[in-house]
N, C-alpha and C positions, 0 to 999 in steps of 0.2 A: 323073162328078161330082168325083171326086178330082182328075181331070186338069184340070178347069176351075179348081179352087182353086189348084193349083200355078201355072197360067198367070197368074191374078190376082195371086198373091203376087209372081211375078217382075216383073209390070208395076209394082206398088207399090214394089218395091225399086229398080227402074230409075229411077222418078220421084223418089224421096226422096233418093237419093245425090247428085245434082247440087245439090239445094237445100241439103243439109247442108254440102257442100263450099263452096258460095257463102257460106253463113252463116259458116263457119270463116274463110274468107279475109277476109270483112268484119270479123270480130272481130279478126283479126290486124292488119288495116290500121289499125283504130281504136287498138289498143294501141300499135302502132308510132308513130302520130302523136302520141299522148299522151306517150310517152317522149321523142320528139324535141322536143316543145314544152317538156317539163320540162327537158330537157338544155339547150335554147337559153336558157331563163329562168335556169338556173344559171350559164351562161357569161356572160350579161349582168350578173347580180348580181356575179359575181366581177370582171368588168372594171370595174364601177362602184366596187366596194370598193377595187380597186387604184388607180383614178384618185383617189379620195378620200384614200387613204393617201399617194399620191405628192404630192398637193396639200398635205396636212398636213406632210409631211416637207420639202417645198420651203419652206413658210412658216417652219418651225422653223429651217432652215438660214439663211434670210434674216435672221430675228431674231437668231440667234447671230452672224452676220457683222456685223450692225449694232452689236450690243453690243461685239464685239471691236474694231471700227473706232473706236467712241466711246472705249473704254478706251485704245486706242493713242494717239488724239488727245489725250486728257487727260494721259496719261503724257508724251507729247512736249512738251505745253504746260508742264507742271510742270517737266520737266527743263530746257527752254529758259529758263524764268523763273529757276530756281536757278542755271543756268550763267551767265546774264546778270548776276545779282546778285553771284555769286562773281567774275566777271571784272571787274565794276565796282570791287569792294572791292580786288581784287589790283592793278588798274591804279592806283587812287588811292593805296594805300600804297606801291606800287612807285615812283610819281612822287615821293612825299615822301621815300622812302629815298634815291633818287638825288640829290634836291635837297640833302638833308642831307650826303651824302657829298661833293658838289661844294663845298658851303660849307666843310666841314672842310678839304678839300684847298686851298681858296683862301685861307683865313685862319688865322692862328695863334690858339691858345686864349689868351684874355686873362682875367686874374683881377681882379675888381673891387677897387678900393682901399678898405680899411676906413676908416670915419670920415667918408665923404661923406654926411652926413645928408640926408634927403629934404626938400625944400621944396616945398609945394604951389605950382603955377603956374610952377615953374622951367622955363624953355623949352629950355635946352641940357642934354642928357643928364641928365634929372631922376632916373633910376633906375639903369640899368645901361648903360654905353656899349657893352659887348660882352660876351657871356656864352659860356661853353663849350657846345659842342653836346652833350656828354655829361658827366655828373658823373664825376669820377675813379674808376678801378676800385676795387672794394671796397665801393661804396655801391650796392647793387642792391635797390631796393624792390619790384621786380616790378610796376610800375605798368602799367595797361592803356591809359592815354592815350598817344597818339602823340607829343604835344608837351607838355612840362611845364617850369614854372619856379616855384621857390619862393625868395622873396627876403625877407631881413630888412629891414623897412620903415625902420628907423632908420638902419642903416648902408649900405644898398644892396647888401649882400653877397648873391650868388647862392648859396643853400644847396644847391640841387639844380637841375640843368638837363638837359633832353633835347630835342633838336631845337627849341630855344627861338628860333632865328632862321629857322625854316622858315615861309613864308607859307602860310596856309590859310584857307578860308571860316570865318567866326566866328558865323554864325547870329544868334540874338537877343542875344548879347553887344553887338551893335550898339546896342541900346536904351539902354545906358549913355551913349553919346556923344550920342544923340538928346536924352535928358533933360538932359544937361549943357549943351548949347548953348541949349536952351530956357530953362533957369535963368539962364544967363549973359546972355541977352537981357533978363531982368527982366520977362517977361510975367506978368500976374496969374494966380495959381493958382486964384482964385475965378471967373474968367471962364467963362461957360457955352459949351460946344462941342457941337454936334449931330453924331452919327455920320452920315456920308454914304455914298452908294453908292461914292464915290471911295475910301473906306477899306476896302472889301471886298477880300479877298485874291484877286487874279487870277493870282498866280504859282504858288502851291502848292495853292490851293483849300482852305485850312484853314477850319474853322468857328469861330464866335465866339459867345459868350454875350451880346454887345452887339448888340441889334437896330438896324438902320438906322432913324434917327429918334429914338433915345434921346439925351437931353441930359444931359451931366455936366459938372462943372467941370474945368478944366485940371488941377487938383491930383488929382482922382479918376482922370482918365485916366492921369496919370503913375504913380499907385499901381498901377493895373491893368497898365500896360506893364512896370513893373519887378518887381512881385511875382508876377503870374500870367502874365507875358510875353504879354499880350493884344495881338495884332497890329493890330486895328482901333483900339485906344487909341493905339498908337505911330504909326499912320498919321495919325490925327486930330491928334496933337501936331505932326507934321511939316507937315501941310497948313495948320494954323492959325498956323504960324510966319510972321512978317512977310516977305512976298514969296512965300509958299507953300512947297511941298515942295522945289522946286528950290533955293530960297534956303537952306533948312534943310540940305540935303545939302552945299552949298558951305561953309556954316558948320562942318559936321562935319569936312570935309577940311581947312579952315583950322586948326581946333582941333588936329587930329592933327599938322599941320606944326608948330604952336607947341610941342607936347609932344615934338617930335623923334621922332614915330612914323613913321619913314621908310618902313616896309614896310606901311603901312596905307592902305586906300582904301575909301571908302563910296559906294554907289550908291542906297541907299534908307534909310528911317528905321526899318524893321522888322527887317531881317536875313534876310528870306525870300529875297532875291536872293543867289545864291552869289557875286556880284561883290563883296560886302562881305568884304574880306580883311584879315588882319593876322597878327602873330606873337605868340608867348607873351611875348617881350621887350617888344614894343610895348604889349600889353595890360596888362602889369604897370605901365607908366607911367600908363596911363589909370586903372587901379584906384587908384593912389597919389593922383592928383589928385581923382578922384571921391569917394574916401573922406573927403576934407577938407570936402566939401559936406554940411552938416547935414541938408538935405532928403533927399539921396540915401542918406545913412547910415541915417536913420530909416526910410525907405520900404523899402529893400532888405533890412533885417534883420528886418522884420516877417513873422511866420509866416502870418498870415491877414488878409484885408481884406474888408469887406462893404459893399455899396452897395444903394440902393433902385432897382429898375428897374420900368418899367411892365409890367403883365401882365394876364391875364384869368382870372376865376374863374366857374365855372358855379354858379348858385344856383337854388333852387326858389321860385317866386312863385305865390301863390294869389290868384286874382281871379275874381269872379263864380262862385264855387263850383268853379272849375277850377284845377288845378295845372299849371304849365308851367315849363320850364327856360329861363333867360335867362343870357346871358354879360355880365358886368360888368367894366369896367376897374378894376384895383386896383394898388396899389404892393406889390411883393414884395421881401423882403430876400434878396439873393444873396451867398453867401460865395465868395471867391476865395482859394485856398491858394497859398502860395509854392512855386514849382517846385523850390526847394532844400529838401529835407526836413530838412537840418541846422539850418535856422533855427528849427525847432520842437524841437530837441534841447537840453535844458538843459546838457548837458556841453560844448556849443560856445559860445564867446563870439565872435559874428560881428558885425563892424562894417559890412561891405558884402558883397553876394552877388548874382550874376546867372548864370543858366543859359542855354543855347542849344542848339537842335537843328534841323538839316535834314539830309537824306541826305548832301549833299556835305560837310558840316562834321562829322558825327558828333555825339556828345554832349559838350558843353563846360560848363565851370564856372570862374568867377573869384570869388575871395573875398579879403577882408581880415579877418583873425582874430587872436586872441591865443592863442598856444600856449607853454606853459612860461614865462610872464611875458615873452614877446617878441611884438611885433606883426609879423605875417607876411603877405605877399601870396602867394597861391597861384593859379596859372593852369594849368588842365588842359584840353587841347584834343584833339578827335577821339578820344574814348573809344568803343569799339565797342558796349558794352551800356548800357542806360538807367541801371543802378545802378553801373556800373563807375567813373564819375567820383566817386560818393560813397565807394565802396570805396577809390579812390586817395587821396581826401582823408583818410580815416581812417588809411590806411597811412602817409601823410606825417606826420600828427599823432602817431601812436605812435612813429615814428622820431625826431621832434624831442623828444618827451617823454623817450624813452630816452637821447638824447644829452645832454639837460639834467640827467638824474638821475644 
């Protein structure tokens, strides 16, 4: 019996061992597969993360490169603009400097003869036949204007001169001659003139407060042209001249020849074209004659001028229980200020004034004024800053007052 039990036990052990080994192998295989799957999943996740990180990094690099390229382009554009502006100014002043030097070398300095009183409309050498290019040493007013001439209007004596015979663009100083020939022609100042598309500035693209279609009298247009330097007003004056703008320009050049303004030439009635050129010496002659005209004296010495212009105003209208907005045409009062702030300064006694500016001409100012009980003509051309011409006028005034005191 015991023997049979041992045999049976041996059979059971022999049968169970293979099954246990198979089960163990199966368990090991399953565990290995799970670990392999988990490892594969981890590798895939890592690769995906690296791909996303690389994509983000590439995008950031592209954005940074784009910003850097844009900044470089802007910096280059700004530098080029500044360099071009600087080159333009240097070239302009260099040309004038050489012109002045050439004139000084070519001609002797002449001193105006005292006692040759000025006569309006005098055609031969009405003011100064020839002036010194530079005021004698010892008189340095530190003026910012490139060309200057200060003349005693009664005697014709040049009190201060710098580059007075150098020809340069004169911008809106041109409007003095435009108005003078219109007045010489005897055209009615009350005649209505309508602003046309022909009067719109196509040269410099300047804006205007005078709309196309607005109708004003010739006198109003002259006020706006001389006080506020309105380009459309000046263009309308030239266009309405008998024979049109071309005839007006011819009359301006004839008038310049009559006044012995040998270095002066006009190509339009506004001064927007840089072909309008003159010298400080020639402009002093123009100011001398223009200041004798009561209309020009009264207009140019006015600090402010107002006109009525058509406009529109939005109002609320209630109808049938409903409120709506409608636009109605109305007359509105528009104030125009003199471009020379000194006309509004009570310390100045100004008989005539006109300013001018385009890039080619710089800031310009001509005046007839009384300083230290003496009538003086002052011409300041090509001043670099907007207020420099005003500063120069004040410096000349203080100098003349000090000399008289």
